[in-house]
C-alpha positions in Angstrom: 11.7 -26.8 11.2 12.8 -24.3 14.1 15.0 -22.5 12.0 12.4 -21.9 9.1 9.8 -21.0 11.4 12.0 -18.3 12.9 13.0 -17.3 9.4 9.1 -16.9 8.8 8.4 -14.9 12.1 11.4 -12.3 11.1 9.9 -11.7 7.7 6.6 -11.1 9.4 7.8 -8.9 12.1 9.5 -6.6 9.4 7.0 -6.8 6.7 3.5 -5.9 8.5 3.5 -4.3 12.1 -0.5 -4.5 11.7 -0.8 -7.9 11.0 2.2 -9.0 13.4 0.3 -7.0 16.4 -3.3 -8.8 15.4 -1.5 -12.2 15.3 -0.3 -11.9 18.7 -3.6 -12.9 19.9 -3.9 -16.1 17.9 -3.4 -19.2 19.5 0.1 -20.5 19.1 -0.6 -23.2 16.8 -2.9 -21.0 14.5 -0.3 -18.2 15.0 2.9 -20.0 13.8 0.9 -21.6 10.7 -0.2 -17.9 9.6 3.4 -16.6 10.1 4.4 -19.1 7.7 1.9 -18.3 5.4 2.3 -14.6 5.8 6.0 -15.0 5.1 5.2 -16.7 1.5 2.9 -13.7 0.8 5.7 -11.2 1.5 8.6 -12.7 -0.3 6.2 -13.4 -3.0 5.1 -9.7 -3.1 8.6 -8.6 -2.9 10.0 -10.6 -5.6 7.5 -9.3 -8.2 7.9 -5.5 -7.0 11.5 -5.6 -6.7 12.5 -7.5 -9.9 13.5 -5.7 -13.1 12.1 -8.7 -15.1 8.6 -9.1 -13.1 7.1 -11.9 -15.6 10.0 -14.2 -14.9 9.7 -13.6 -11.0 6.3 -14.6 -11.5 7.0 -17.6 -13.3 9.7 -18.5 -10.6 6.8 -18.1 -7.8 4.5 -20.6 -9.9 7.6 -23.1 -10.5 8.0 -23.0 -6.4 4.8 -23.3 -5.8 3.9 -26.5 -8.3 7.3 -28.0 -6.3 6.0 -27.3 -2.8 2.5 -28.7 -3.7 4.1 -31.7 -4.9 6.0 -32.1 -1.6 9.3 -31.2 -3.1 9.5 -27.5 -2.0 12.8 -25.8 -3.1 15.7 -25.4 -0.6 13.9 -22.2 0.9 12.9 -21.8 4.5 9.8 -20.4 3.8 9.0 -22.8 1.2 9.8 -26.2 3.3 7.6 -24.5 5.9 4.7 -23.8 3.4 4.9 -27.2 2.2 4.3 -28.7 5.1 1.1 -26.2 5.8 -0.1 -27.6 2.3 0.2 -31.5 3.2 -1.0 -30.7 7.0 -4.3 -28.5 6.1 -5.0 -29.3 2.7 -4.9 -25.9 1.6 -6.3 -25.1 -1.8 -4.0 -24.3 -4.7 -6.9 -21.8 -6.3 -6.1 -19.6 -3.4 -2.4 -19.3 -4.0 -3.0 -19.0 -8.0 -5.5 -16.2 -7.6 -2.8 -14.5 -5.3 -0.4 -14.5 -7.7 -2.7 -13.6 -10.6 -3.1 -10.3 -8.4 0.8 -10.0 -8.5 0.5 -10.3 -12.4 -2.2 -7.5 -12.4 0.1 -5.0 -10.3 2.9 -6.1 -12.7 1.2 -5.2 -15.9 0.1 -1.7 -14.0 -3.4 -2.7 -14.6 -6.4 -0.2 -13.8 -10.0 -1.0 -12.8 -12.9 0.7 -14.6 -15.6 -0.4 -12.0 -15.7 -1.0 -8.4 -16.7 -4.6 -9.3 -13.5 -4.7 -11.1 -11.6 -3.4 -8.5 -13.3 -5.8 -6.0 -11.8 -8.4 -8.1 -8.3 -7.7 -7.5 -8.8 -7.1 -3.9 -10.5 -10.7 -3.9 -7.0 -11.8 -5.4 -4.5 -10.0 -3.3 -6.5 -10.1 0.2 -9.3 -12.2 0.2 -7.0 -15.0 -0.8 -5.1 -14.4 2.7 -8.5 -14.2 4.3 -9.6 -17.9 2.9 -6.4 -19.4 3.9 -6.3 -18.2 7.4 -9.8 -19.3 7.7 -8.7 -22.8 6.9 -5.7 -22.7 9.3 -8.4 -21.8 11.9 -10.1 -24.9 11.1 -13.3 -23.6 9.3 -14.0 -24.4 5.7 -17.7 -23.5 5.4 -18.7 -21.3 2.6 -20.7 -18.8 4.3 -17.9 -18.6 6.9 -15.2 -18.2 4.1 -17.7 -15.8 2.3 -17.3 -13.2 5.3 -13.4 -14.0 5.5 -13.7 -13.0 1.6 -15.9 -9.4 2.8 -12.8 -8.8 5.6 -10.3 -9.2 2.9 -11.6 -6.7 0.3 -12.4 -4.1 3.1 -8.8 -4.3 4.2 -7.7 -3.9 0.8 -9.9 -1.1 -0.2 -8.7 0.8 3.2 -5.2 0.2 2.0 -5.8 1.7 -1.4 -7.4 4.7 0.1 -4.5 5.5 2.6 -1.9 4.8 -0.4 -3.5 7.1 -3.3 -0.5 9.6 -3.2 2.1 7.1 -2.6 0.5 5.0 -5.7 0.2 8.0 -7.8 4.1 8.4 -7.3 4.8 5.3 -8.7 2.4 5.6 -11.7 -0.6 3.3 -10.1 -4.0 4.4 -9.8 -6.5 2.0 -8.1 -9.3 3.8 -7.6 -12.5 3.0 -10.5 -11.7 5.0 -13.4 -15.2 5.2 -14.5 -15.5 7.6 -11.7 -13.0 9.9 -13.3 -15.1 9.4 -16.5 -18.3 10.2 -15.3 -16.9 13.5 -13.9 -14.8 14.7 -16.7 -11.6 14.3 -14.6 -8.4 14.3 -16.9 -6.6 11.4 -14.9 -3.5 11.1 -16.9 -2.8 15.0 -16.3 -3.3 14.3 -12.4 -0.9 11.5 -12.2 1.9 13.6 -13.9 0.9 16.1 -10.8 -0.9 14.4 -8.1 -2.7 17.0 -5.6 -5.3 16.8 -3.4 -8.9 18.1 -4.3 -12.5 18.3 -3.7 -12.9 15.7 -6.2 -10.3 13.4 -4.9 -11.7 13.9 -1.5 -15.2 12.9 -2.7 -13.4 9.5 -4.4 -11.5 8.6 -1.1 -14.6 9.0 1.1 -16.6 6.8 -1.2 -14.3 4.0 -1.2 -14.1 4.1 2.7 -18.0 3.7 2.6 -17.6 0.4 0.7 -15.1 -0.6 3.2 -17.3 0.3 6.1 -20.3 -1.7 4.5 -18.0 -4.6 4.1 -16.2 -4.4 7.6 -20.0 -5.0 9.0 -20.7 -7.5 6.9 -17.6 -9.7 8.1 -18.2 -9.2 11.8 -20.9 -12.1 11.7 -18.6 -14.3 10.1 -15.9 -13.4 13.0 -18.4 -15.1 15.5 -18.4 -18.6 13.3 -14.4 -18.7 14.2 -13.3 -21.0 16.9 -13.5 -18.8 20.1 -9.8 -18.5 20.7 -9.2 -17.0 17.0 -12.2 -14.4 17.2 -9.9 -11.8 19.1 -7.0 -11.7 16.8 -9.4 -11.5 13.6 -11.5 -8.7 15.3 -8.4 -6.7 16.1 -6.9 -7.0 12.8 -10.4 -5.6 11.4 -10.5 -2.7 14.3 -6.8 -1.5 13.2 -7.5 -1.6 9.6 -10.6 0.3 10.2 -8.8 2.7 12.4 -6.8 3.7 9.5 -9.9 4.8 7.7 -11.3 6.7 10.3 -7.7 8.8 11.0 -7.9 9.1 7.2 -11.1 10.7 7.5 -10.2 12.7 10.4 -7.5 14.5 8.2 -10.3 15.3 5.7 -9.5 12.3 3.4 -6.2 13.7 2.1 -3.8 10.6 1.4 -2.2 12.7 -1.1 -0.2 15.0 0.7 -0.2 12.6 4.3 -0.5 9.3 5.1 -2.7 7.8 8.0 -1.7 5.1 10.0 -2.5 3.8 13.4 0.6 4.5 16.1 1.7 1.7 18.3 -0.5 2.9 21.6 -3.8 2.9 18.7 -2.9 -0.6 17.9 -2.6 -1.8 21.8 -5.9 0.0 22.1 -7.5 -1.8 19.5 -6.0 -5.1 20.7 -7.7 -4.3 24.1 -10.7 -3.6 22.8 -10.9 -6.9 20.5 -9.9 -8.9 23.3 -12.9 -7.7 25.4 -15.6 -7.7 22.3 -14.8 -10.7 20.7 -17.6 -12.6 22.4 -20.1 -10.1 22.2 -20.0 -10.3 18.3 -23.5 -10.8 16.5 -24.2 -14.3 15.9 -24.3 -15.8 12.8 -27.3 -15.9 10.5 -29.5 -18.7 10.0 -29.7 -16.9 6.2 -26.4 -16.0 5.4 -25.5 -13.3 2.9 -24.2 -14.8 -0.1 -20.4 -14.2 -1.3 -19.1 -11.1 -2.9 -19.9 -12.2 -6.7 -16.1 -11.4 -7.4 -15.1 -13.9 -4.7 -17.5 -16.8 -5.6 -14.8 -18.4 -7.7 -12.4 -18.8 -4.7 -14.8 -20.0 -2.2 -16.0 -22.7 -4.9 -12.3 -23.8 -5.4 -11.6 -24.2 -1.7 -15.2 -26.6 -2.0 -13.7 -28.6 -4.3 -10.5 -29.0 -2.4 -10.5 -32.5 -0.3 -11.3 -31.4 3.3 -9.1 -33.3 5.8 
């Protein structure tokens, strides 16, 4: 297993500097498990994105999941390590199937008419990660999972706001299309020659406001996590929110430039998270319900036997 674990760590270091930075604050046991899970997410995403036959790549991912959930992983270090985690933590298959469904939607070039439609996509590609991470930390309560889903959607909305220009260059568009319809905006013409405009500024700002509201909802859930895990999740929340703040500082222009948090900024967010993790608001005796778009995911976890 040691060689498999090292391979997973290597994938994490190369694949996500933000996630890697935040993971350093996790207790070792959780960090190693999270690294395995992230490695699978990374190679699965790359397998679909880099494939000339994405449908075949998705079929192969499902085949690999079938085998590793049955305890017969394919001879790949990530599959072997993830199969061990599935058995140890009784990880819910629904989260992995939803993640793959999100990859399918990307391969189809799907667009999202309403904000709710976009939330459904974000739940699949991001909240699934939050749910599995929460289980790896030892929590399966619905109200805690609901806040993990909030955080996942907030992070993905931040990614979408940051990447509008890069996505457009690949013919992809993730902002709700009804926003363009309502203002008479010619989206197809814009995709042929993406430029920053006052209209685009309003939409990116609006998306980041939605993300901010979800970041605030999520913090109550962080206080329900084991104390040793709170700094890392708060750090991830603040690092991603900082991307939105930097995007706002550059006038919400994510077409001609890319907002990012430099290493020093990440280090500061890590320090702040370590200091602030025990000053979070306490959990509410009347927790907010989950996002409607995430309810299926939480119900699926509850239907899975707990250890």
